[in-house]
N, CA, C and O atoms as a Tripos MOL2 file, in Angstrom:
@<TRIPOS>MOLECULE
protein
  252   251    63     0     0
PROTEIN
NO_CHARGES

@<TRIPOS>ATOM
      1 N         -75.4430   65.8380   -1.2030 N.3       1 ALA1
      2 CA        -76.6780   66.4290   -0.6120 C.3       1 ALA1
      3 C         -76.3840   67.9240   -1.4010 C.2       1 ALA1
      4 O         -75.2120   68.2620   -1.5680 O.2       1 ALA1
      5 N         -77.3460   68.6800   -1.8130 N.am      2 ALA2
      6 CA        -78.0230   69.7500   -2.4450 C.3       2 ALA2
      7 C         -75.9630   71.1300   -1.9020 C.2       2 ALA2
      8 O         -75.4040   70.9430   -0.8210 O.2       2 ALA2
      9 N         -75.6780   71.6850   -2.4310 N.am      3 GLY3
     10 CA        -74.2720   72.1730   -1.9080 C.3       3 GLY3
     11 C         -72.9790   72.2730   -1.0610 C.2       3 GLY3
     12 O         -72.3760   73.0990   -0.3750 O.2       3 GLY3
     13 N         -72.8820   71.0720   -1.4510 N.am      4 SER4
     14 CA        -71.6120   69.7620   -0.8000 C.3       4 SER4
     15 C         -71.3890   70.6140   -1.7950 C.2       4 SER4
     16 O         -72.0130   71.2900   -2.6120 O.2       4 SER4
     17 N         -69.5690   70.2040   -1.2450 N.am      5 ALA5
     18 CA        -68.2980   69.7010   -2.3600 C.3       5 ALA5
     19 C         -67.3560   68.9340   -2.0680 C.2       5 ALA5
     20 O         -67.0840   68.8750   -0.8690 O.2       5 ALA5
     21 N         -66.8700   68.4360   -2.6350 N.am      6 LEU6
     22 CA        -66.2700   66.9460   -2.4150 C.3       6 LEU6
     23 C         -64.6380   67.8070   -1.7110 C.2       6 LEU6
     24 O         -64.2090   68.8080   -2.2850 O.2       6 LEU6
     25 N         -63.9100   67.2260   -0.4530 N.am      7 VAL7
     26 CA        -63.1060   67.3410   -0.2700 C.3       7 VAL7
     27 C         -61.6670   67.1860   -0.0990 C.2       7 VAL7
     28 O         -61.2810   67.2720    1.0670 O.2       7 VAL7
     29 N         -60.9100   67.0070   -0.8680 N.am      8 SER8
     30 CA        -59.7340   66.5880   -0.7100 C.3       8 SER8
     31 C         -58.8060   66.3410    0.5330 C.2       8 SER8
     32 O         -58.3920   67.2760    1.2200 O.2       8 SER8
     33 N         -58.4990   65.0050    0.7830 N.am      9 GLY9
     34 CA        -57.7020   64.6460    2.2010 C.3       9 GLY9
     35 C         -56.5460   65.6770    2.3500 C.2       9 GLY9
     36 O         -56.1730   66.0280    3.4690 O.2       9 GLY9
     37 N         -55.9020   66.2290    1.0400 N.am     10 ASP10
     38 CA        -55.3610   66.1280    1.6040 C.3      10 ASP10
     39 C         -55.1870   67.5330    2.0400 C.2      10 ASP10
     40 O         -54.3270   67.9550    2.8130 O.2      10 ASP10
     41 N         -56.7030   68.6130    1.0660 N.am     11 ALA11
     42 CA        -56.7150   70.0040    1.9620 C.3      11 ALA11
     43 C         -57.5000   69.9230    2.5820 C.2      11 ALA11
     44 O         -58.5670   70.4510    2.2670 O.2      11 ALA11
     45 N         -57.3580   69.2040    3.7980 N.am     12 VAL12
     46 CA        -57.9040   68.6290    4.8160 C.3      12 VAL12
     47 C         -56.7450   68.7120    6.2520 C.2      12 VAL12
     48 O         -56.5480   69.2460    7.3440 O.2      12 VAL12
     49 N         -56.1490   67.6140    5.1270 N.am     13 ILE13
     50 CA        -54.6990   68.1530    6.6710 C.3      13 ILE13
     51 C         -54.1940   68.8690    6.9800 C.2      13 ILE13
     52 O         -53.8890   69.1580    8.1370 O.2      13 ILE13
     53 N         -53.8860   69.5210    5.7420 N.am     14 ARG14
     54 CA        -53.2920   70.5890    5.3850 C.3      14 ARG14
     55 C         -53.9070   72.0710    5.5860 C.2      14 ARG14
     56 O         -53.3550   73.1350    5.3080 O.2      14 ARG14
     57 N         -55.3440   71.8450    6.2070 N.am     15 SER15
     58 CA        -55.6430   73.3570    6.3380 C.3      15 SER15
     59 C         -55.6530   73.4210    7.5640 C.2      15 SER15
     60 O         -55.7740   72.3710    8.1950 O.2      15 SER15
     61 N         -55.4550   75.4060    8.6540 N.am     16 PRO16
     62 CA        -54.9910   75.5590    9.9430 C.3      16 PRO16
     63 C         -55.9720   74.4010   11.2050 C.2      16 PRO16
     64 O         -56.9860   73.7220   11.3660 O.2      16 PRO16
     65 N         -55.3290   74.6440   11.5140 N.am     17 ARG17
     66 CA        -56.4690   73.6320   12.9810 C.3      17 ARG17
     67 C         -55.7910   74.4040   14.4240 C.2      17 ARG17
     68 O         -54.7240   75.0180   14.4270 O.2      17 ARG17
     69 N         -56.6010   74.2240   15.4960 N.am     18 SER18
     70 CA        -56.3130   74.6570   16.5520 C.3      18 SER18
     71 C         -55.2600   73.2370   17.5610 C.2      18 SER18
     72 O         -54.6970   73.3290   18.6510 O.2      18 SER18
     73 N         -55.3420   72.3300   16.8220 N.am     19 VAL19
     74 CA        -54.4830   71.3830   18.0760 C.3      19 VAL19
     75 C         -53.2120   70.4290   16.7120 C.2      19 VAL19
     76 O         -53.6610   69.9200   15.6850 O.2      19 VAL19
     77 N         -51.8190   70.4110   17.0490 N.am     20 PRO20
     78 CA        -51.1790   69.2050   16.1500 C.3      20 PRO20
     79 C         -51.7430   68.2630   15.6650 C.2      20 PRO20
     80 O         -52.6590   67.5670   16.1040 O.2      20 PRO20
     81 N         -50.9750   68.2200   14.3770 N.am     21 LEU21
     82 CA        -51.3370   67.1510   13.6940 C.3      21 LEU21
     83 C         -50.2530   66.2240   13.0930 C.2      21 LEU21
     84 O         -49.3440   66.6940   12.4090 O.2      21 LEU21
     85 N         -50.3780   64.6630   13.4040 N.am     22 LEU22
     86 CA        -48.8130   64.0740   13.3050 C.3      22 LEU22
     87 C         -49.2460   63.8290   12.1340 C.2      22 LEU22
     88 O         -50.4070   63.6000   11.7930 O.2      22 LEU22
     89 N         -47.8690   63.8990   11.2110 N.am     23 THR23
     90 CA        -48.3900   62.4040   10.1110 C.3      23 THR23
     91 C         -46.6020   61.7450   10.0620 C.2      23 THR23
     92 O         -45.6580   62.0680   10.7830 O.2      23 THR23
     93 N         -46.6460   60.8680    9.0680 N.am     24 GLY24
     94 CA        -45.1400   60.1410    9.3030 C.3      24 GLY24
     95 C         -44.8250   59.0430    9.9250 C.2      24 GLY24
     96 O         -43.7930   58.4720    9.5720 O.2      24 GLY24
     97 N         -45.6550   58.4670   11.0290 N.am     25 LEU25
     98 CA        -45.3080   57.7360   12.5190 C.3      25 LEU25
     99 C         -45.5660   56.1560   11.6300 C.2      25 LEU25
    100 O         -46.5320   55.6120   11.0950 O.2      25 LEU25
    101 N         -44.3630   55.8830   11.8020 N.am     26 ASP26
    102 CA        -44.6150   54.4440   11.5490 C.3      26 ASP26
    103 C         -45.5630   53.1370   12.5410 C.2      26 ASP26
    104 O         -45.3890   52.7380   13.6920 O.2      26 ASP26
    105 N         -46.0560   52.9520   12.0280 N.am     27 PHE27
    106 CA        -46.9480   51.6970   11.7800 C.3      27 PHE27
    107 C         -47.5930   50.8720   11.5670 C.2      27 PHE27
    108 O         -48.2720   50.9450   10.5430 O.2      27 PHE27
    109 N         -47.6800   49.8950   12.2750 N.am     28 GLY28
    110 CA        -48.5540   48.1050   11.4660 C.3      28 GLY28
    111 C         -47.5400   47.1080   11.8490 C.2      28 GLY28
    112 O         -46.9340   47.1640   12.9190 O.2      28 GLY28
    113 N         -47.4060   46.4100   11.1700 N.am     29 HIS29
    114 CA        -46.0140   44.9270   11.2250 C.3      29 HIS29
    115 C         -44.8570   45.8510   11.9710 C.2      29 HIS29
    116 O         -45.1160   45.9430   13.1700 O.2      29 HIS29
    117 N         -44.0270   46.3400   11.7100 N.am     30 GLU30
    118 CA        -43.1490   47.0740   11.7520 C.3      30 GLU30
    119 C         -42.3930   46.8600   12.9810 C.2      30 GLU30
    120 O         -42.9410   46.4610   14.0080 O.2      30 GLU30
    121 N         -41.0440   47.1380   12.8940 N.am     31 GLN31
    122 CA        -40.1140   47.0880   14.0320 C.3      31 GLN31
    123 C         -39.5830   48.4430   14.6440 C.2      31 GLN31
    124 O         -38.9760   48.4910   15.7140 O.2      31 GLN31
    125 N         -39.8410   49.4250   13.9390 N.am     32 ARG32
    126 CA        -39.7910   50.8050   14.7720 C.3      32 ARG32
    127 C         -41.5080   51.5220   14.5430 C.2      32 ARG32
    128 O         -41.7470   52.5190   13.8620 O.2      32 ARG32
    129 N         -42.7640   50.5190   15.4810 N.am     33 THR33
    130 CA        -44.0760   50.8670   15.1510 C.3      33 THR33
    131 C         -43.6380   52.2240   16.8160 C.2      33 THR33
    132 O         -42.8190   52.0940   17.7250 O.2      33 THR33
    133 N         -44.7140   53.4480   16.4940 N.am     34 VAL34
    134 CA        -44.9920   54.3830   17.1100 C.3      34 VAL34
    135 C         -46.7070   54.0740   17.7790 C.2      34 VAL34
    136 O         -47.8490   54.2720   17.3640 O.2      34 VAL34
    137 N         -46.1380   53.5390   18.9200 N.am     35 THR35
    138 CA        -48.1450   53.2160   20.0330 C.3      35 THR35
    139 C         -48.0120   54.9320   20.5300 C.2      35 THR35
    140 O         -46.9430   55.4750   20.8110 O.2      35 THR35
    141 N         -49.5730   55.6990   20.5590 N.am     36 LEU36
    142 CA        -50.0030   56.8140   21.1950 C.3      36 LEU36
    143 C         -50.7060   56.2730   22.4120 C.2      36 LEU36
    144 O         -51.8680   55.9530   22.1610 O.2      36 LEU36
    145 N         -50.4970   56.1650   23.1100 N.am     37 PRO37
    146 CA        -51.0710   55.5070   24.9240 C.3      37 PRO37
    147 C         -52.3740   56.8050   25.0390 C.2      37 PRO37
    148 O         -51.9550   57.9310   25.3050 O.2      37 PRO37
    149 N         -53.8220   56.6440   24.8520 N.am     38 ILE38
    150 CA        -54.5740   57.1320   25.6650 C.3      38 ILE38
    151 C         -55.0820   57.7060   26.1640 C.2      38 ILE38
    152 O         -56.0530   57.0520   26.5460 O.2      38 ILE38
    153 N         -55.1720   59.1860   26.7010 N.am     39 GLY39
    154 CA        -55.4540   59.5180   27.5170 C.3      39 GLY39
    155 C         -53.5220   60.3970   27.9750 C.2      39 GLY39
    156 O         -53.4900   61.2950   28.8170 O.2      39 GLY39
    157 N         -52.6180   60.0740   27.4960 N.am     40 ALA40
    158 CA        -51.3370   60.3620   27.4380 C.3      40 ALA40
    159 C         -50.9710   62.0420   27.7860 C.2      40 ALA40
    160 O         -51.5650   62.7650   26.9860 O.2      40 ALA40
    161 N         -50.5220   62.4600   28.3250 N.am     41 ASN41
    162 CA        -49.9990   63.4360   28.1210 C.3      41 ASN41
    163 C         -49.0010   63.8350   27.5730 C.2      41 ASN41
    164 O         -47.9080   63.6910   28.1220 O.2      41 ASN41
    165 N         -49.1250   64.4420   26.3470 N.am     42 ALA42
    166 CA        -47.9420   65.0330   24.9560 C.3      42 ALA42
    167 C         -47.8250   66.3180   25.6020 C.2      42 ALA42
    168 O         -48.6350   67.1080   26.0870 O.2      42 ALA42
    169 N         -46.1880   66.2780   25.4210 N.am     43 THR43
    170 CA        -45.8850   67.8160   24.8190 C.3      43 THR43
    171 C         -45.0970   67.4210   23.7620 C.2      43 THR43
    172 O         -44.4440   66.3820   23.6700 O.2      43 THR43
    173 N         -45.2330   68.5860   22.7390 N.am     44 LEU44
    174 CA        -44.9750   68.5530   21.0430 C.3      44 LEU44
    175 C         -43.0420   69.4280   20.9780 C.2      44 LEU44
    176 O         -42.8820   70.5250   21.5120 O.2      44 LEU44
    177 N         -42.7530   69.2510   20.8060 N.am     45 LYS45
    178 CA        -41.5160   70.7280   20.5230 C.3      45 LYS45
    179 C         -41.0040   70.1080   18.6700 C.2      45 LYS45
    180 O         -40.4730   69.0750   18.2620 O.2      45 LYS45
    181 N         -41.3740   71.0300   18.1690 N.am     46 ASN46
    182 CA        -40.8390   71.2930   15.9160 C.3      46 ASN46
    183 C         -39.9680   72.7270   16.6680 C.2      46 ASN46
    184 O         -40.4240   73.7200   17.2350 O.2      46 ASN46
    185 N         -38.5120   72.2920   16.3650 N.am     47 THR47
    186 CA        -37.8730   72.8840   16.2730 C.3      47 THR47
    187 C         -36.8310   73.2600   14.2890 C.2      47 THR47
    188 O         -37.3200   72.6210   13.3570 O.2      47 THR47
    189 N         -35.9090   73.9630   14.0200 N.am     48 ARG48
    190 CA        -35.1400   73.4140   12.7400 C.3      48 ARG48
    191 C         -34.3360   71.9120   12.7770 C.2      48 ARG48
    192 O         -34.1300   71.0890   11.8860 O.2      48 ARG48
    193 N         -34.0980   71.9310   13.7420 N.am     49 GLN49
    194 CA        -33.4410   71.2070   14.1590 C.3      49 GLN49
    195 C         -34.1850   68.9970   14.1420 C.2      49 GLN49
    196 O         -33.7080   67.8840   13.9210 O.2      49 GLN49
    197 N         -35.8510   69.7540   14.6260 N.am     50 GLY50
    198 CA        -36.1170   68.1580   14.4760 C.3      50 GLY50
    199 C         -37.5800   68.4230   15.1880 C.2      50 GLY50
    200 O         -38.1520   69.5000   15.3520 O.2      50 GLY50
    201 N         -37.9550   67.2410   15.5160 N.am     51 THR51
    202 CA        -39.4820   67.3480   16.0060 C.3      51 THR51
    203 C         -39.4880   65.8770   17.1260 C.2      51 THR51
    204 O         -39.0660   64.7460   16.8850 O.2      51 THR51
    205 N         -40.1180   66.4040   18.3560 N.am     52 GLN52
    206 CA        -39.5740   65.9350   19.5130 C.3      52 GLN52
    207 C         -41.6470   65.9700   20.2430 C.2      52 GLN52
    208 O         -42.4830   66.8730   20.2290 O.2      52 GLN52
    209 N         -41.7020   64.4860   20.7760 N.am     53 LEU53
    210 CA        -42.9300   64.0050   20.9480 C.3      53 LEU53
    211 C         -42.4110   63.2120   22.0170 C.2      53 LEU53
    212 O         -41.7110   62.2010   21.9580 O.2      53 LEU53
    213 N         -43.1450   64.2100   23.6140 N.am     54 THR54
    214 CA        -43.0030   63.3090   24.9610 C.3      54 THR54
    215 C         -43.7410   62.8740   25.5680 C.2      54 THR54
    216 O         -44.3980   63.7690   26.1000 O.2      54 THR54
    217 N         -44.1930   61.5510   25.9450 N.am     55 LEU55
    218 CA        -46.0030   61.3860   26.5430 C.3      55 LEU55
    219 C         -45.4040   61.3140   28.0660 C.2      55 LEU55
    220 O         -44.1940   61.3660   28.2860 O.2      55 LEU55
    221 N         -46.0610   61.2290   28.7430 N.am     56 SER56
    222 CA        -46.2990   61.3820   29.8080 C.3      56 SER56
    223 C         -47.4600   61.0720   31.0500 C.2      56 SER56
    224 O         -48.4090   61.8520   30.9650 O.2      56 SER56
    225 N         -47.5560   60.2100   32.0410 N.am     57 GLY57
    226 CA        -48.8470   59.9020   32.5450 C.3      57 GLY57
    227 C         -49.2460   58.9090   32.3090 C.2      57 GLY57
    228 O         -50.4070   58.8450   32.7130 O.2      57 GLY57
    229 N         -48.9320   58.0230   31.8520 N.am     58 HIS58
    230 CA        -49.5220   56.7900   31.0430 C.3      58 HIS58
    231 C         -49.7520   55.7280   31.9590 C.2      58 HIS58
    232 O         -49.6850   56.1380   33.1180 O.2      58 HIS58
    233 N         -50.0550   54.2360   31.8460 N.am     59 PRO59
    234 CA        -49.9490   53.4460   32.5190 C.3      59 PRO59
    235 C         -48.9410   52.8660   32.0510 C.2      59 PRO59
    236 O         -48.7480   53.4130   30.9650 O.2      59 PRO59
    237 N         -48.0210   51.9300   32.2380 N.am     60 THR60
    238 CA        -46.6630   51.7000   31.6340 C.3      60 THR60
    239 C         -46.8450   49.7530   32.3800 C.2      60 THR60
    240 O         -47.6570   49.3260   33.2010 O.2      60 THR60
    241 N         -45.9600   49.1800   31.8010 N.am     61 LEU61
    242 CA        -46.0930   47.9550   32.2300 C.3      61 LEU61
    243 C         -43.9490   47.2160   32.8450 C.2      61 LEU61
    244 O         -42.9410   47.0690   32.1550 O.2      61 LEU61
    245 N         -44.1980   46.9830   34.3320 N.am     62 GLN62
    246 CA        -41.9980   47.0200   34.4070 C.3      62 GLN62
    247 C         -42.6680   45.6690   34.0190 C.2      62 GLN62
    248 O         -43.8060   45.1980   34.0170 O.2      62 GLN62
    249 N         -41.0960   45.1800   33.6130 N.am     63 LEU63
    250 CA        -41.3460   43.5730   33.3640 C.3      63 LEU63
    251 C         -39.8230   43.5740   33.4980 C.2      63 LEU63
    252 O         -39.1940   42.5200   33.4040 O.2      63 LEU63
@<TRIPOS>BOND
     1     1     2 1
     2     2     3 1
     3     3     4 2
     4     3     5 am
     5     5     6 1
     6     6     7 1
     7     7     8 2
     8     7     9 am
     9     9    10 1
    10    10    11 1
    11    11    12 2
    12    11    13 am
    13    13    14 1
    14    14    15 1
    15    15    16 2
    16    15    17 am
    17    17    18 1
    18    18    19 1
    19    19    20 2
    20    19    21 am
    21    21    22 1
    22    22    23 1
    23    23    24 2
    24    23    25 am
    25    25    26 1
    26    26    27 1
    27    27    28 2
    28    27    29 am
    29    29    30 1
    30    30    31 1
    31    31    32 2
    32    31    33 am
    33    33    34 1
    34    34    35 1
    35    35    36 2
    36    35    37 am
    37    37    38 1
    38    38    39 1
    39    39    40 2
    40    39    41 am
    41    41    42 1
    42    42    43 1
    43    43    44 2
    44    43    45 am
    45    45    46 1
    46    46    47 1
    47    47    48 2
    48    47    49 am
    49    49    50 1
    50    50    51 1
    51    51    52 2
    52    51    53 am
    53    53    54 1
    54    54    55 1
    55    55    56 2
    56    55    57 am
    57    57    58 1
    58    58    59 1
    59    59    60 2
    60    59    61 am
    61    61    62 1
    62    62    63 1
    63    63    64 2
    64    63    65 am
    65    65    66 1
    66    66    67 1
    67    67    68 2
    68    67    69 am
    69    69    70 1
    70    70    71 1
    71    71    72 2
    72    71    73 am
    73    73    74 1
    74    74    75 1
    75    75    76 2
    76    75    77 am
    77    77    78 1
    78    78    79 1
    79    79    80 2
    80    79    81 am
    81    81    82 1
    82    82    83 1
    83    83    84 2
    84    83    85 am
    85    85    86 1
    86    86    87 1
    87    87    88 2
    88    87    89 am
    89    89    90 1
    90    90    91 1
    91    91    92 2
    92    91    93 am
    93    93    94 1
    94    94    95 1
    95    95    96 2
    96    95    97 am
    97    97    98 1
    98    98    99 1
    99    99   100 2
   100    99   101 am
   101   101   102 1
   102   102   103 1
   103   103   104 2
   104   103   105 am
   105   105   106 1
   106   106   107 1
   107   107   108 2
   108   107   109 am
   109   109   110 1
   110   110   111 1
   111   111   112 2
   112   111   113 am
   113   113   114 1
   114   114   115 1
   115   115   116 2
   116   115   117 am
   117   117   118 1
   118   118   119 1
   119   119   120 2
   120   119   121 am
   121   121   122 1
   122   122   123 1
   123   123   124 2
   124   123   125 am
   125   125   126 1
   126   126   127 1
   127   127   128 2
   128   127   129 am
   129   129   130 1
   130   130   131 1
   131   131   132 2
   132   131   133 am
   133   133   134 1
   134   134   135 1
   135   135   136 2
   136   135   137 am
   137   137   138 1
   138   138   139 1
   139   139   140 2
   140   139   141 am
   141   141   142 1
   142   142   143 1
   143   143   144 2
   144   143   145 am
   145   145   146 1
   146   146   147 1
   147   147   148 2
   148   147   149 am
   149   149   150 1
   150   150   151 1
   151   151   152 2
   152   151   153 am
   153   153   154 1
   154   154   155 1
   155   155   156 2
   156   155   157 am
   157   157   158 1
   158   158   159 1
   159   159   160 2
   160   159   161 am
   161   161   162 1
   162   162   163 1
   163   163   164 2
   164   163   165 am
   165   165   166 1
   166   166   167 1
   167   167   168 2
   168   167   169 am
   169   169   170 1
   170   170   171 1
   171   171   172 2
   172   171   173 am
   173   173   174 1
   174   174   175 1
   175   175   176 2
   176   175   177 am
   177   177   178 1
   178   178   179 1
   179   179   180 2
   180   179   181 am
   181   181   182 1
   182   182   183 1
   183   183   184 2
   184   183   185 am
   185   185   186 1
   186   186   187 1
   187   187   188 2
   188   187   189 am
   189   189   190 1
   190   190   191 1
   191   191   192 2
   192   191   193 am
   193   193   194 1
   194   194   195 1
   195   195   196 2
   196   195   197 am
   197   197   198 1
   198   198   199 1
   199   199   200 2
   200   199   201 am
   201   201   202 1
   202   202   203 1
   203   203   204 2
   204   203   205 am
   205   205   206 1
   206   206   207 1
   207   207   208 2
   208   207   209 am
   209   209   210 1
   210   210   211 1
   211   211   212 2
   212   211   213 am
   213   213   214 1
   214   214   215 1
   215   215   216 2
   216   215   217 am
   217   217   218 1
   218   218   219 1
   219   219   220 2
   220   219   221 am
   221   221   222 1
   222   222   223 1
   223   223   224 2
   224   223   225 am
   225   225   226 1
   226   226   227 1
   227   227   228 2
   228   227   229 am
   229   229   230 1
   230   230   231 1
   231   231   232 2
   232   231   233 am
   233   233   234 1
   234   234   235 1
   235   235   236 2
   236   235   237 am
   237   237   238 1
   238   238   239 1
   239   239   240 2
   240   239   241 am
   241   241   242 1
   242   242   243 1
   243   243   244 2
   244   243   245 am
   245   245   246 1
   246   246   247 1
   247   247   248 2
   248   247   249 am
   249   249   250 1
   250   250   251 1
   251   251   252 2
@<TRIPOS>SUBSTRUCTURE
     1 ALA1         2 RESIDUE 1 A ALA
     2 ALA2         6 RESIDUE 1 A ALA
     3 GLY3        10 RESIDUE 1 A GLY
     4 SER4        14 RESIDUE 1 A SER
     5 ALA5        18 RESIDUE 1 A ALA
     6 LEU6        22 RESIDUE 1 A LEU
     7 VAL7        26 RESIDUE 1 A VAL
     8 SER8        30 RESIDUE 1 A SER
     9 GLY9        34 RESIDUE 1 A GLY
    10 ASP10       38 RESIDUE 1 A ASP
    11 ALA11       42 RESIDUE 1 A ALA
    12 VAL12       46 RESIDUE 1 A VAL
    13 ILE13       50 RESIDUE 1 A ILE
    14 ARG14       54 RESIDUE 1 A ARG
    15 SER15       58 RESIDUE 1 A SER
    16 PRO16       62 RESIDUE 1 A PRO
    17 ARG17       66 RESIDUE 1 A ARG
    18 SER18       70 RESIDUE 1 A SER
    19 VAL19       74 RESIDUE 1 A VAL
    20 PRO20       78 RESIDUE 1 A PRO
    21 LEU21       82 RESIDUE 1 A LEU
    22 LEU22       86 RESIDUE 1 A LEU
    23 THR23       90 RESIDUE 1 A THR
    24 GLY24       94 RESIDUE 1 A GLY
    25 LEU25       98 RESIDUE 1 A LEU
    26 ASP26      102 RESIDUE 1 A ASP
    27 PHE27      106 RESIDUE 1 A PHE
    28 GLY28      110 RESIDUE 1 A GLY
    29 HIS29      114 RESIDUE 1 A HIS
    30 GLU30      118 RESIDUE 1 A GLU
    31 GLN31      122 RESIDUE 1 A GLN
    32 ARG32      126 RESIDUE 1 A ARG
    33 THR33      130 RESIDUE 1 A THR
    34 VAL34      134 RESIDUE 1 A VAL
    35 THR35      138 RESIDUE 1 A THR
    36 LEU36      142 RESIDUE 1 A LEU
    37 PRO37      146 RESIDUE 1 A PRO
    38 ILE38      150 RESIDUE 1 A ILE
    39 GLY39      154 RESIDUE 1 A GLY
    40 ALA40      158 RESIDUE 1 A ALA
    41 ASN41      162 RESIDUE 1 A ASN
    42 ALA42      166 RESIDUE 1 A ALA
    43 THR43      170 RESIDUE 1 A THR
    44 LEU44      174 RESIDUE 1 A LEU
    45 LYS45      178 RESIDUE 1 A LYS
    46 ASN46      182 RESIDUE 1 A ASN
    47 THR47      186 RESIDUE 1 A THR
    48 ARG48      190 RESIDUE 1 A ARG
    49 GLN49      194 RESIDUE 1 A GLN
    50 GLY50      198 RESIDUE 1 A GLY
    51 THR51      202 RESIDUE 1 A THR
    52 GLN52      206 RESIDUE 1 A GLN
    53 LEU53      210 RESIDUE 1 A LEU
    54 THR54      214 RESIDUE 1 A THR
    55 LEU55      218 RESIDUE 1 A LEU
    56 SER56      222 RESIDUE 1 A SER
    57 GLY57      226 RESIDUE 1 A GLY
    58 HIS58      230 RESIDUE 1 A HIS
    59 PRO59      234 RESIDUE 1 A PRO
    60 THR60      238 RESIDUE 1 A THR
    61 LEU61      242 RESIDUE 1 A LEU
    62 GLN62      246 RESIDUE 1 A GLN
    63 LEU63      250 RESIDUE 1 A LEU
């Protein structure tokens, strides 16, 4: 469309936003797979020592 510009995915990812954006999570057919449950409450803590994501309030299976 006239007047539109192509924006790189990297520029979009690095642009300021009002919610945190997590990158680098293991996914797919790997042993260390990260599952993010829909509807869970999340707390994201980011310090110089590292980043911690805590999830709660989602259904779990008792095995």
